[in-house]
Residue, then its C-alpha position, 0 to 999 in steps of 0.5 A: m685543164a680538160k677533161i676527157t670523158l669515156v666518149d671522147t675516148s671511145c671516139l678517138l679509139s674508133f677512129f684509130l681502129l678505122l685508121l689502122a684497118d685501112l692502112s692493112c688493107c689491099k696493098e699495090i705490089l710491084v711485081g719483082g720489087k723493082h720496075t726492071a723486073w718483068k723480064i727473062p730471068s738471069s737464073p732460077s734464082d732471079s725467077l719472079n716465082k722465087w720472089a713470089e715465094s717470100l710474100r704473101f698475097h690477099v684478096g684486094d691486093s693489087l699486083v703492078w708491073k712496069y715494062d716496055g709496052e712496045k717490047d713486051s706485055v702481061l697475059q693473065v692465063t689458065k694454068d695449062a697456058y701457063i704450063n705451056c706458054n700458050t700466048t693465045n686466048p688469055v684470060a686477060s691481055y695488057s701491053n700499056g708498060d703500066t699493068k695493075v690487076k686487082l686481085e679479086r679472089s682467093g687462089p692461084f694466078f697465072f701471068i706469062s709474057g705475051s711473047k712466047s720465046n720469053c715465057v719459055q725462058g722463064e718470063k712469067l709469075h704464078i702466085v696464090v692469093m690468100s683468102s679474105r683477110g679475118g677479123f681485124f684482131t686475129g693478124g690474118s688468115a691462113p693460107s690458101p692451099a697450093p696445088s700439088p708440086a707436081l702440076l706446076e714447074a717453078q711453083a710459088v708457094p705461100p710462105a709460112t704463117g709469121s711473114a711481114s704481112s702478119l707481123t705488120s698486122r700484129v705490131g699494128v694492133l699492138g700499137f693501138v692497144g697501146l694507144a688505147i692504155v695511154l688515152v685510158 
């Protein structure tokens, strides 16, 4: 029977560490959790901001919108344009029906429908991106501070520590430690 050496174990452990680190990074997140979510919400509880409250967004993640590009669009805008549904001079404009926006910095991001009337009726999204993930074994980092609730209507608030993202990271670390124990 083959004897496993310390070098073999270290190489295998390093491989699994890199694999696990790659799996926890940079997710593609479908806006609203479904292909038909970029629309006028039927009620305040159906708003995309309500959906975003239950998630943690990290630097490197990407938001993905699916919509009919002939009838609607997505505009990335400033906070003022978000509040006032101002569709002129957006930071970025997307209208292909399959939009992907990489979140390259921490802090607030604001998106509205390219149709002012849709935006006024609630077709918009505000998220807060957390600062870059901490070290591998930390289980994530603390949320970025959110803007004052008085500044925004229908504000998305980062969830408390212990969200699914943090839990997934911790479970991954525990599985990794368990594998290391079995191999040693």
